[in-house]
C-alpha positions in Angstrom: 7.7 -41.4 -25.0 5.7 -38.2 -25.5 3.6 -39.0 -22.5 6.7 -39.6 -20.4 8.1 -36.3 -21.6 5.1 -34.3 -20.7 5.0 -36.0 -17.4 8.6 -34.9 -16.8 7.6 -31.4 -17.6 4.6 -31.5 -15.3 6.8 -32.9 -12.5 9.2 -30.0 -12.9 6.3 -27.5 -13.0 5.0 -29.1 -9.8 8.4 -28.9 -8.1 8.9 -25.3 -9.0 5.4 -24.4 -7.9 5.8 -26.3 -4.6 9.0 -24.6 -3.8 7.7 -21.1 -4.6 4.3 -20.9 -3.0 2.3 -17.8 -3.6 1.6 -15.9 -0.4 -1.1 -13.2 -0.4 -2.0 -10.5 2.1 -5.2 -8.5 2.5 -6.0 -5.7 5.0 -9.5 -5.2 6.2 -9.6 -1.5 7.2 -12.3 0.2 9.2 -13.3 2.8 6.5 -12.3 4.4 3.2 -11.1 7.9 4.0 -9.4 9.5 7.1 -8.4 12.7 8.5 -5.2 13.6 10.5 -5.5 12.7 14.1 -7.5 9.5 13.4 -6.2 5.9 13.3 -6.3 3.3 10.6 -7.5 0.2 12.2 -6.8 -3.0 10.3 -6.8 -6.8 10.3 -4.4 -8.7 8.1 -5.3 -12.0 6.4 -2.5 -13.9 4.8 -3.3 -16.9 2.6 -1.5 -19.4 0.4 -2.1 -19.9 -3.3 -5.4 -20.0 -5.2 -7.0 -22.2 -2.4 -6.6 -19.3 0.0 -5.8 -21.5 3.0 -4.4 -19.6 6.0 -0.6 -19.1 5.5 1.8 -20.5 8.0 4.7 -19.4 5.9 5.3 -16.0 7.4 5.0 -14.8 11.0 5.8 -11.2 10.2 3.9 -8.7 8.1 4.9 -5.2 7.0 2.4 -2.3 6.9 3.4 1.1 5.4 1.9 4.4 4.8 3.2 6.1 1.7 2.7 9.9 1.2 1.8 11.8 -2.0 5.5 12.2 -2.7 6.0 8.4 -2.7 7.8 8.5 0.7 7.3 5.9 3.4 6.2 8.1 6.4 5.1 5.3 8.7 6.0 1.7 8.9 5.3 -1.1 11.4 5.9 -4.8 11.7 3.0 -6.9 12.9 3.1 -10.4 14.2 1.1 -12.9 12.1 -0.1 -16.1 13.7 -1.6 -18.8 11.5 -2.3 -16.2 8.8 -3.9 -13.6 11.0 -2.5 -10.2 12.2 -4.1 -7.2 13.9 -2.7 -3.7 14.0 -3.3 0.1 13.7 -1.6 3.1 12.2 -2.0 6.4 14.0 -2.2 9.4 11.6 -0.1 12.3 13.1 -1.5 15.8 13.1 1.0 17.2 10.7 0.4 14.8 7.7 0.1 16.7 4.5 -3.4 16.3 3.1 -3.6 14.2 0.0 -3.8 10.7 -1.6 -1.9 8.2 0.4 -1.1 4.5 -0.2 -1.5 1.8 2.4 1.0 -0.9 1.4 1.3 -4.3 3.1 3.4 -7.4 2.4 5.5 -10.2 3.9 9.2 -10.7 3.3 8.4 -13.8 1.2 6.2 -11.8 -1.1 9.2 -9.7 -2.1 10.4 -12.6 -4.2 7.7 -11.5 -6.7 6.8 -8.2 -8.2 5.6 -5.5 -5.8 2.6 -5.1 -8.1 1.1 -8.0 -6.1 1.5 -6.4 -2.7 -1.6 -5.2 -1.0 -1.6 -1.6 -2.1 -4.6 0.6 -1.6 -5.1 4.3 -2.2 -6.8 6.2 0.6 -7.6 9.9 1.0 -6.3 11.7 4.2 -7.5 15.2 4.9 -6.1 17.4 7.6 -8.1 19.8 9.9 -5.6 19.7 12.8 -2.5 21.5 11.7 -3.5 22.5 8.2 -7.0 24.1 8.1 -6.6 25.2 4.5 -8.9 24.4 1.6 -7.7 24.4 -2.0 -9.5 24.6 -5.3 -7.3 23.7 -8.3 -8.0 24.1 -12.0 -5.7 23.6 -14.9 -5.7 25.2 -18.4 -3.5 24.5 -21.4 -1.1 27.2 -22.6 1.1 27.4 -25.6 4.1 26.4 -23.5 2.5 23.9 -21.1 -0.1 24.2 -18.3 -1.3 27.0 -16.1 -2.4 25.9 -12.6 -4.9 28.2 -10.8 -5.1 27.5 -7.1 -7.4 29.2 -4.6 -6.5 29.1 -0.9 -8.9 29.7 1.9 -9.5 28.7 5.5 -12.0 26.0 6.6 -14.4 28.8 7.3 -14.0 30.2 3.8 -11.7 33.2 4.4 -9.3 33.7 1.5 -5.5 33.6 2.2 -5.0 36.9 0.5 -1.5 38.4 -0.1 0.1 35.2 1.2 3.7 34.4 0.2 3.9 30.9 -1.3 7.0 28.9 -1.9 6.7 26.2 -4.5 8.8 23.4 -6.0 8.4 21.3 -9.1 9.1 17.7 -8.0 9.5 14.6 -10.1 10.6 11.1 -8.9 11.7 12.7 -5.6 13.9 15.3 -7.2 13.3 19.0 -7.0 13.6 20.4 -10.5 12.7 24.1 -9.8 12.1 26.3 -6.8 10.3 29.6 -6.9 8.3 32.1 -4.8 5.0 33.7 -5.6 2.0 35.1 -3.7 -1.8 35.0 -3.7 -3.9 37.9 -4.8 -6.7 39.6 -2.8 -9.0 36.6 -3.4 -6.4 34.1 -2.2 -5.7 32.9 -5.7 -2.3 32.1 -7.2 -1.2 31.0 -10.7 1.7 28.7 -11.5 2.9 28.2 -15.0 4.5 24.8 -15.8 6.5 24.6 -19.0 6.2 21.5 -21.2 9.7 20.4 -20.2 8.4 20.0 -16.6 5.2 18.2 -17.7 4.1 15.5 -15.2 5.8 17.1 -12.2 4.2 17.5 -8.8 3.8 20.9 -7.4 4.7 21.2 -3.7 3.4 24.4 -2.0 4.7 25.8 1.3 3.1 28.8 3.1 1.7 29.9 6.4 -2.0 29.7 7.1 -4.0 32.4 8.9 -2.9 31.1 12.2 0.8 31.5 11.0 1.3 27.8 11.1 3.4 26.2 8.3 1.3 24.3 5.7 2.4 21.9 2.9 0.2 21.1 -0.1 0.8 18.7 -2.9 -0.8 19.5 -6.3 -0.9 16.5 -8.7 0.0 17.2 -12.3 -2.6 17.5 -15.1 -2.3 14.5 -17.4 -0.6 15.8 -20.6 -3.0 13.8 -22.7 -6.0 15.9 -23.5 -8.0 13.1 -25.2 -9.5 9.9 -24.1 -7.4 6.7 -24.8 -8.5 3.4 -26.3 -6.6 0.1 -26.6 -7.4 -3.0 -28.5 -6.4 -6.5 -27.3 -6.5 -9.7 -29.3 -7.3 -12.8 -27.3 -4.1 -14.7 -27.0 -2.0 -11.6 -28.1 -2.3 -11.5 -31.9 -4.8 -11.4 -34.7 -4.4 -14.5 -37.0 -5.3 -14.0 -40.7 -7.9 -16.5 -42.0 -9.3 -17.3 -38.5 -12.0 -16.0 -36.2 -10.5 -13.7 -33.6 -11.8 -12.2 -30.4 -10.8 -8.6 -29.9 -11.4 -6.7 -26.6 -11.3 -3.0 -26.0 -10.6 -0.8 -23.1 -11.3 3.0 -23.1 -10.2 5.5 -20.4 -10.3 9.2 -19.9 -7.1 11.3 -19.3 -7.2 10.5 -15.6 -7.1 6.8 -16.3 -10.8 6.1 -15.4 -13.3 4.3 -17.6 -15.2 6.1 -20.3 -17.8 4.6 -22.6 -17.1 4.4 -26.3 -17.9 2.6 -29.6 -15.1 1.2 -31.6 -15.5 0.6 -35.3 -13.1 -1.9 -36.9 -13.1 -1.6 -40.7 -11.4 -3.1 -43.7 -11.1 -1.1 -47.0 -14.6 -2.1 -48.0 -16.6 -3.2 -45.0 -17.1 -2.7 -41.2 -15.9 -5.9 -39.6 -17.1 -5.2 -36.1 -18.6 -2.6 -33.8 -17.5 -2.9 -30.1 -19.5 -1.0 -27.5 -18.0 -0.8 -24.1 -19.8 -1.1 -20.7 -19.7 1.4 -17.8 -16.2 0.2 -17.0 -14.9 1.0 -20.5 -14.6 -2.6 -21.6 -16.1 -4.8 -24.3 -15.3 -7.4 -26.9 -16.4 -8.8 -30.2 -15.4 -11.4 -32.8 -13.9 -10.5 -36.2 -12.8 -12.5 -39.1 -9.7 -11.2 -40.9 -9.3 -12.4 -44.5 -6.3 -11.7 -46.8 -7.1 -8.0 -46.8 -5.1 -6.8 -43.8 -5.6 -3.1 -44.4 -7.6 -2.6 -41.2 -8.4 0.5 -39.3 -10.1 1.3 -36.0 -11.8 4.4 -34.8 -13.4 5.1 -31.4 -16.4 7.4 -30.9 -17.2 8.8 -27.5 -20.5 10.0 -26.0 -19.5 13.7 -26.6 -19.0 13.0 -30.3 -15.2 13.2 -30.2 -13.3 10.5 -32.0 -9.8 9.0 -31.9 -7.9 6.5 -34.1 -7.0 3.3 -32.4 -3.9 1.1 -33.0 -4.8 -2.5 -33.9 -3.1 -5.5 -32.3 -0.4 -7.2 -34.3 -1.8 -9.1 -37.4 0.1 -12.2 -38.4 -0.3 -14.8 -41.2 1.5 -17.5 -39.3 1.0 -18.6 -35.8 -1.6 -19.5 -33.2 -4.7 -17.8 -31.8 -7.2 -18.8 -29.2 -10.9 -18.2 -28.4 -12.5 -19.3 -25.2 -16.1 -19.8 -24.6 -16.5 -18.6 -20.9 -20.3 -18.3 -20.9 -20.8 -22.0 -20.5 -21.5 -22.6 -16.8 -20.3 -26.2 -16.9 -17.1 -26.2 -19.0 -14.5 -23.8 -20.3 -14.4 -24.5 -24.1 -11.3 -23.5 -26.1 -10.8 -23.2 -29.8 -7.1 -23.1 -30.9 -6.5 -21.7 -34.4 -3.4 -22.7 -36.3 -2.0 -21.3 -39.6 -1.6 -23.8 -42.3 2.2 -24.2 -41.9 1.7 -25.3 -38.3 -0.7 -28.2 -39.2 2.2 -30.6 -38.8 0.6 -33.4 -36.8 2.8 -32.8 -33.8 1.4 -32.8 -30.3 -0.2 -29.7 -28.7 -0.9 -29.7 -25.0 -3.8 -27.9 -23.3 -2.9 -27.1 -19.6 -5.1 -25.3 -17.1 -3.0 -24.1 -14.1 -2.4 -21.4 -11.6 1.2 -20.3 -11.2 2.3 -23.8 -12.2 -0.2 -25.7 -10.0 -1.7 -27.9 -12.7 -5.4 -28.9 -12.6 -6.0 -30.3 -16.1 -3.9 -31.6 -19.1 -5.1 -32.9 -22.4 -3.3 -33.5 -25.8 -4.2 -33.4 -29.5 -2.4 -33.7 -32.8 -2.0 -30.5 -34.8 -3.8 -32.1 -37.8 -6.2 -29.3 -38.7 -6.6 -25.5 -38.5 -9.0 -25.6 -35.6 -8.6 -27.7 -32.5 -11.1 -27.8 -29.7 -10.2 -28.4 -26.0 -12.4 -28.1 -22.9 -12.1 -28.5 -19.2 -14.9 -29.1 -16.6 -15.1 -26.1 -14.4 -15.7 -28.3 -11.3 -12.1 -29.5 -11.6 -10.8 -26.0 -11.2 -10.6 -23.8 -8.1 -12.0 -20.2 -7.9 -9.7 -17.6 -9.1 -7.5 -16.6 -12.1 -6.7 -19.7 -14.1 -4.1 -19.6 -16.9 -4.8 -21.7 -20.1 -1.5 -22.5 -21.7 -1.1 -24.2 -25.1 2.3 -25.9 -25.3 3.9 -27.1 -28.5 5.8 -30.4 -28.8 8.9 -28.7 -27.3 6.7 -27.9 -24.2 6.9 -24.2 -24.6 3.8 -22.0 -24.6 2.7 -20.8 -28.0 -0.5 -19.0 -26.8 -1.9 -18.3 -23.3 -5.0 -16.7 -21.9 -6.2 -15.9 -18.4 -9.8 -16.9 -17.4 -11.7 -16.4 -14.2 -13.3 -19.5 -12.7 -15.8 -19.4 -10.0 -17.3 -22.1 -7.9 -20.2 -21.4 -5.5 -18.7 -23.6 -2.8 -15.6 -21.4 -2.6 -17.6 -18.6 -1.0 -18.1 -18.6 2.7 -21.8 -18.1 3.6 -22.2 -15.4 6.2 -25.3 -14.3 8.1 -25.6 -11.4 10.5 -28.7 -11.0 12.5 -29.5 -7.9 14.7 -31.4 -7.9 17.9 -33.7 -5.1 16.6 -34.7 -3.5 13.3 -34.1 0.1 14.3 -32.1 1.8 17.1 -31.9 5.0 19.0 -28.9 7.0 19.9 -26.4 5.4 22.3 -28.4 2.2 21.9 -26.9 -1.2 22.4 -26.6 -3.3 19.2 -26.0 -7.1 19.4 -25.0 -8.8 16.2 -25.3 -12.6 15.9 -23.1 -14.1 13.2 -23.4 -17.5 11.5 -20.6 -18.7 9.3 -20.8 -21.7 6.9 -23.7 -23.9 5.8 -25.6 -26.7 7.4 -23.7 -29.3 5.3 -20.3 -28.1 6.6 -18.6 -30.4 9.1 -16.3 -27.6 10.3 -17.5 -24.0 10.4 -14.6 -22.2 12.2 -13.8 -18.9 10.6 -11.7 -15.9 11.4 -13.7 -12.7 10.9 -13.5 -8.9 11.4 -16.2 -6.3 11.4 -16.4 -2.5 11.0 -19.3 -0.2 11.6 -19.7 3.2 10.1 -22.3 5.9 9.6 -22.9 6.2 5.9 -24.0 9.8 6.4 -20.3 10.5 7.2 -18.5 8.5 4.5 -18.0 9.7 1.0 -17.3 6.5 -1.0 -19.1 3.8 -2.9 -18.7 0.9 -0.4 -20.3 -1.6 -2.8 -17.6 -1.2 -5.4 -14.6 -0.4 -3.3 -11.8 -3.0 -2.9 -12.7 -5.8 -0.5 -11.5 -9.2 0.6 -13.0 -11.0 -2.4 -11.5 -8.6 -5.0 -8.2 -8.5 -3.3 -7.5 -12.2 -2.8 -9.2 -13.4 -6.0 -8.3 -10.6 -8.4 -5.7 -8.0 -7.3 -3.3 -10.6 -6.1 -3.1 -12.0 -9.6 -3.9 -9.2 -12.0 -1.5 -6.5 -13.1 -2.3 -2.8 -13.1 -5.3 -0.7 -12.0 -8.6 -2.4 -11.5 -11.4 0.2 -11.4 -14.2 -0.5 -8.9 -12.9 -4.0 -8.0 -15.7 -4.7 -5.6 -18.2 -4.4 -8.4 -17.3 -7.8 -9.8 -18.6 -9.5 -6.6 -21.1 -7.0 -5.3 -24.2 -8.2 -3.5 -23.1 -11.8 -3.8 -23.5 -11.8 -7.6 -20.5 -12.7 -9.8 -20.3 -10.6 -12.9 -19.1 -13.3 -15.3 -19.0 -11.3 -18.5 -17.4 -8.3 -17.0 -14.8 -10.5 -15.3 -13.9 -12.0 -18.7 -13.5 -8.5 -20.2 -11.1 -7.8 -17.4 -9.1 -11.0 -18.2 -8.9 -10.0 -21.8 -7.6 -6.4 -21.1 -5.2 -6.8 -18.2 -2.0 -8.6 -17.7 -1.8 -11.3 -15.0 0.7 -13.2 -12.8 2.1 -16.2 -14.6 5.1 -18.6 -14.5 8.3 -18.3 -16.5 8.3 -21.6 -18.5 12.0 -21.2 -19.3 13.0 -21.4 -15.7 10.9 -24.5 -14.9 12.9 -27.1 -12.9 15.8 -24.7 -12.3 17.2 -24.5 -8.8 16.7 -20.9 -8.0 17.0 -20.0 -4.4 14.5 -17.3 -3.3 16.3 -14.0 -2.4 13.9 -13.3 0.5 13.1 -15.9 3.0 9.8 -16.4 4.9 10.3 -14.8 8.3 9.3 -16.6 11.4 10.4 -13.7 13.6 12.7 -10.6 13.6 16.1 -11.5 12.3 19.3 -9.9 13.6 22.3 -10.9 11.6 25.6 -9.3 10.4 29.3 -9.7 9.9 32.4 -9.6 12.1 35.4 -7.9 10.3 39.0 -7.4 11.2 39.4 -4.0 12.9 39.6 -1.3 10.2 39.6 -3.8 7.4 37.1 -5.4 5.0 38.5 -8.9 5.7 36.2 -11.2 7.8 37.0 -12.1 11.4 35.9 -15.8 11.4 34.9 -17.8 14.5 34.2 -14.7 16.6 32.0 -15.0 19.6 29.1 -12.6 19.2 26.6 -11.7 22.0 23.2 -10.0 21.8 22.4 -8.2 25.0 19.1 -6.5 25.8 19.5 -3.1 27.4 16.4 -3.7 29.4 18.1 -6.5 31.3 21.8 -7.0 30.9 21.5 -10.5 32.2 19.3 -11.4 29.2 21.5 -12.3 26.3 22.1 -14.9 23.6 25.3 -15.7 21.8 26.5 -17.3 18.6 29.8 -17.8 16.6 30.5 -16.2 13.2 31.4 -18.5 10.4 34.4 -18.5 8.1 33.0 -15.5 6.2 32.4 -13.7 9.5 28.6 -14.1 9.1 26.6 -14.4 12.3 22.8 -14.9 12.8 20.9 -14.9 16.1 18.0 -16.6 14.4 14.4 -15.4 14.6 13.5 -13.4 17.6 10.2 -11.9 18.9 10.5 -8.6 20.7 8.5 -5.3 20.8 9.4 -2.2 19.0 11.7 0.4 20.6 13.9 -2.1 22.3 17.7 -1.5 22.2 20.4 -4.1 22.1 24.1 -4.3 22.6 26.0 -6.4 20.1 29.3 -7.5 21.6 32.0 -9.5 19.8 35.4 -11.0 20.6 37.9 -12.6 18.3 38.7 -16.3 18.7 41.5 -15.2 21.0 39.1 -13.1 23.1 40.3 -9.7 21.8 38.0 -6.7 21.3 39.9 -5.5 18.2 37.0 -6.3 15.9 34.4 -4.4 13.8 30.7 -5.4 13.8 28.4 -4.7 10.9 24.7 -5.5 11.5 22.6 -6.0 8.4 19.8 -3.5 7.8 16.5 -4.5 6.4 15.7 -1.9 3.8 12.1 -1.8 2.6 11.2 -2.4 -1.0 11.5 0.6 -3.2 8.3 2.7 -3.6 7.4 2.3 -7.3 4.7 4.1 -9.2 1.2 3.8 -7.8 -0.8 1.2 -9.8 -4.0 2.9 -8.5 -2.8 6.4 -9.7 -6.3 7.2 -11.3 -7.6 7.4 -7.7 -5.2 10.1 -6.7 -6.9 13.5 -6.4 -6.2 17.1 -5.6 -7.9 19.3 -3.1 -8.5 16.5 -0.6 -9.4 18.9 2.3 -12.1 20.5 0.1 -13.5 17.2 -1.1 -13.7 15.9 2.5 -14.6 19.2 4.2 -17.7 17.7 5.9 -15.6 14.9 7.4 -13.0 17.4 8.6 -15.7 19.4 10.4 -17.2 16.3 12.0 -13.8 15.0 13.1 -12.8 18.3 14.7 -16.0 18.2 16.8 -15.2 14.6 17.8 -11.6 15.4 18.6 -12.7 18.3 20.8 -14.9 15.8 22.8 -12.0 13.4 23.2 -9.6 16.2 24.3 -12.1 17.3 27.0 -12.4 13.8 28.4 -8.6 13.2 28.3 -8.8 10.5 25.6 -6.8 12.5 23.1 -4.0 15.1 23.4 -4.6 18.6 22.0 -3.2 19.4 18.6 0.4 20.5 18.5 -0.9 23.7 16.8 -0.4 25.7 20.0 3.2 24.7 20.3 3.8 25.5 16.7 2.5 29.1 17.0 4.6 29.8 20.1 7.8 28.5 18.4 7.2 30.4 15.1 6.4 33.6 16.8 10.1 34.3 17.3 12.3 35.5 14.5 14.3 32.9 12.6 17.8 32.6 14.0 20.9 32.4 11.9 22.2 28.9 11.5 25.6 27.8 10.3 25.8 27.2 6.5 27.4 23.9 7.5 24.1 22.6 8.8 23.2 19.2 7.4 19.5 20.0 7.6 18.0 18.6 4.4 15.4 21.3 4.4 18.0 24.0 4.3 19.8 25.7 7.3 17.3 27.2 9.7 14.2 25.6 8.2 13.1 24.0 11.4 10.4 24.1 14.1 12.9 25.6 16.6 16.5 26.7 16.5 19.1 27.1 19.3 22.4 28.8 18.5 25.7 28.7 20.3 24.7 31.8 22.2 21.6 30.0 23.5 23.8 27.2 24.7 26.6 29.3 26.2 25.3 29.2 29.8 25.0 25.4 30.0 27.5 23.0 31.3 26.1 20.0 29.4 24.3 19.8 26.1 21.6 17.6 27.6 20.9 20.2 30.3 20.4 22.9 27.7 18.2 21.0 25.4 16.1 19.5 28.2 15.1 23.0 29.4 14.7 24.8 26.1 13.2 22.5 23.4 9.5 22.6 23.1 7.5 19.4 22.5 10.4 17.2 23.6 10.8 15.1 26.8 13.9 13.3 28.0 14.0 9.7 29.1 17.2 8.2 30.3 19.3 10.8 28.5 17.4 10.4 25.2 15.0 12.9 23.5 11.5 11.8 22.8 8.8 13.6 20.9 6.0 14.3 23.4 3.6 12.4 21.0 5.6 9.2 20.7 7.2 6.4 22.6 10.3 6.1 20.3 13.4 8.3 20.7 13.9 11.1 18.2 16.6 10.7 15.6 19.8 12.7 16.3 22.0 13.9 13.4 25.4 15.3 14.1 27.2 17.0 11.1 25.2 14.8 8.7 25.8 11.5 10.6 23.1 9.6 12.4 24.1 8.9 16.0 22.4 7.2 19.0 20.2 9.5 21.0 22.0 8.7 24.2 25.3 9.9 22.7 24.2 13.5 23.2 25.7 13.2 26.7 29.1 12.5 25.1 29.1 15.8 23.1 30.9 18.9 24.5 28.3 21.7 24.5 31.0 24.3 23.7 31.6 22.5 20.3 28.1 23.0 19.1 27.2 25.8 16.7 23.5 25.2 16.4 20.6 22.8 17.2 17.6 22.5 14.9 14.5 20.8 16.1 12.3 19.1 13.4 8.9 17.8 14.6 6.4 19.0 12.0 6.0 16.7 9.0 6.7 19.7 6.7 10.3 19.3 7.9 10.6 15.6 8.9 9.0 14.2 5.7 12.2 14.6 3.7 13.9 12.1 6.0 11.3 9.4 5.3 11.0 6.8 8.0 14.0 8.2 9.9 12.0 11.3 10.5 8.8 9.6 11.8 9.5 10.6 15.5 11.2 13.9 14.8 14.9 14.8 14.6 17.5 17.0 16.3 20.0 18.4 13.8 23.3 19.2 15.5 26.0 21.3 13.8 29.5 21.6 15.3 31.5 24.8 15.2 34.2 23.1 13.1 31.7 21.4 10.9 33.3 18.2 11.9 32.3 15.5 14.4 32.1 16.9 17.9 31.9 13.5 19.5 34.6 12.2 21.8 37.4 10.6 20.0 36.9 7.5 22.0 35.2 4.8 20.0 34.5 1.6 21.9 35.7 -1.5 20.1 33.9 -4.8 19.8 30.6 -3.4 20.8 27.7 -1.8 19.0 24.3 -0.4 20.0 21.4 -1.2 17.8 17.7 -0.6 17.8 16.1 -2.9 15.2 12.5 -2.5 14.3 10.5 -4.8 16.5 6.9 -5.9 16.6 4.2 -3.3 16.9 2.0 -3.5 19.9 -1.5 -2.8 18.6 -3.8 -0.5 20.6 -7.4 -1.1 21.6 -10.2 0.6 19.7 -12.1 3.0 21.9 -15.5 1.4 22.7 -17.8 3.5 24.9 -19.8 1.6 27.5 -23.0 3.5 28.1 -24.4 0.7 30.3 -21.6 1.1 32.9 -22.0 3.9 35.5 -18.4 4.7 36.1 -17.3 4.6 32.4 -15.9 7.7 30.7 -18.7 9.2 28.7 -18.6 11.8 25.9 -20.9 14.8 26.1 -21.5 14.3 22.4 -20.6 11.0 20.8 -19.5 11.9 17.3 -17.5 8.8 16.4 -16.4 8.6 12.7 -15.9 4.9 13.0 -18.7 3.6 15.1 -17.1 0.2 15.9 -14.1 -1.9 15.0 -14.1 -5.6 15.9 -11.0 -7.4 14.5 -10.9 -10.7 16.5 -14.2 -12.5 15.7 -13.9 -16.3 15.6 -16.9 -18.6 15.0 -17.1 -21.8 16.9 -17.5 -25.3 15.4 -21.1 -24.7 14.6 -20.3 -21.4 12.9 -21.8 -19.2 15.7 -20.3 -16.0 17.2 -21.5 -12.6 18.2 -20.3 -9.1 19.0 -21.9 -5.9 20.3 -21.4 -2.1 20.3 -23.3 1.1 21.0 -24.6 3.6 18.4 -23.4 7.2 18.5 -25.3 10.4 18.9 -25.8 11.0 15.2 -28.7 9.3 13.4 -28.4 7.9 10.0 -27.9 4.7 8.0 -25.3 2.5 9.7 -23.3 -0.1 7.7 -21.8 -3.3 9.2 -19.1 -4.8 7.0 -18.2 -8.3 8.0 -15.3 -10.1 6.2 -13.2 -13.2 6.8 -11.8 -16.6 5.8 -12.6 -20.0 7.2 -10.3 -23.0 7.8 -11.1 -24.4 4.3 -10.0 -21.2 2.5 -13.5 -20.0 1.7 -13.8 -16.2 1.6 -16.8 -14.3 2.9 -18.2 -10.8 2.9 -21.5 -9.6 4.3 -23.0 -6.1 4.3 -25.8 -5.2 6.7 -27.4 -1.8 7.1 -29.7 -0.5 9.8 -31.3 2.8 10.8 -30.5 4.9 13.9 -33.1 7.5 14.7 
């Protein structure tokens, strides 16, 4: 009976796991830090479950750039075919320098916590429209903190006597606004009271070229001391048993710090735990009846802090795993005397409900031993669950299992040992091993000059740490690449990580329940909505709905809404920036109908789990990279491969005095805070609004009656009296009804609008403060522009062996090469080539990928350019 019962539970677990597969996404990016004007080149790998087979679940991936104020400033949809997607994110000139987040996910992944999205912190400097260095220091005061910030140009000239506007911002809300100024040395001081502790400081001022600049200063951590936490294996310390206790110690910024932790009873030192370089360690302790325990941490500088002990219980369970055995995972389960009841206890090794091993014992003594052969388990984070006779977990523990056969062997052979400048490099790649029958793998490669990159590429996040660790572990993982660096698995350090971090697990109470996922796996771009009775909330059932492309009015599809008025055109594939007309008729063929199209809102931007990697003074930290990039950009501009910075346009616009704008302006930055302003007087000589704007707005071009930013291929957003309208509707507005037009192109102004401001905005204010549009509102028809699929660009690859190719006078590439579409043949062979640049140094090739069997590989190769 018991066996049948556990089998029923296992069947339910298997059913739940099978209907809720875990999808993971990883982005291989070309390098670790960027500057405005560059492009983030990436390849997406999506896999399923712990086996990491290529996912065929989702065909759409979302990639977002999140700014230091936790706003999505760029977002694209990329097509994913058989688990692979390729794309790029251009970094506009006006991005505020700072710590950004690159976030990626599929719609299906939204059914789980966003902590398991791909989320990487990257540093973006700006030498295009910013050109200001900061040096920030923080001191404690009686009432809070005092921030001292030095401002100077890239060449070191102080911004003396400069007016600075600053805001204290928390969770997107401005708590205080003030104005101050720098002294003769370009230094300003901002006092932050304790009641505003933890707020960001947003600075706004003009640089020496009179261009507007934004800076974000991250708050000083209010904790002035290091922090230490203790974790009992399994969650609690059980009296009368041997317990394993782990420690994690961090500094106020959240990064690892070494410490020694002394755990004492009244009369004796029970244990001394010394941490490693990542601030982690563990040791066994036996707790008798004397539970008056204390713990103290001692740091390298001699400082100390008291440490809170885990919960100590006299009744319950505890667990100790022996993970050092290479063949088996051995578990000791400890029971208090009252639980020695001869009932069944079940030992289950699983990943998110996918069960790999089950065994059973009677609870007939205080210590029970279970074990599982490692060869029966896949590589990754495995959960060990001990279930009681009611099949509920009484103690659980995460353990990392590794099998050599799960790693994809990769070899990369160069045609020479050393190279000259502008030399041709041929890389021959071999994937898999001789014993493999199929050696097909999808790979990608980046090449950088290590003399130009300020990062530890050996410990940075990579494809192994992302798919094997970050996809299953909660919270910040410091130096994730360290655990797999140079092909060596750090077993002991990985076990410390399992003991001190939370992990993704199943909810045993919901096993077997029919819970429909809220977010479906997307096979394309979905356009759906509702038909409603005109002017009412009631549905208009059985309405005929057509979707018509504005590129070709003969190209349309139709459907019929159901009894609730819901309609769905299914999954479509179309590029971004395509407009459609949605037309609807009632069952009787009448146009008296309202159409509501569903919007696909992105997931909320939550706190950055990698917050310890966020830094201040990014321009100063990456000054060398800024200078190198400026030289490279100049070369690209001369050859026509890159447009000049918008800085010239900005200076011309801002040279004029700020014009008065109606207080009814809906500009979220405040009336008149714009790159350019046109008043009713400026518009008085025009017969149409479009005619006025087309001739007078700088940095804007007009295509088919719609305004486009000169740097983009997507129309600008138009806002009329606070309402978003279609760009083409400008032609319907009477120019005599307009009080002012404000042009927002710089990210200092567009950032507050999030994604809606990505291509710039025109803010229109009518003289009455009410809508100036024609009173005619067409019925039964709606214009929409859903976000389509991003068309990726091609990485610039110089061809020095072709006579008529465009050649740079000085080749100063920051990313030497990006090769996203490498595929090995059945024998594992493939190759790619590139040219070195004009700068010598140690070049690094990073090769990553996944094969058809779900094996993950990473190979680093360095070579010299002289």
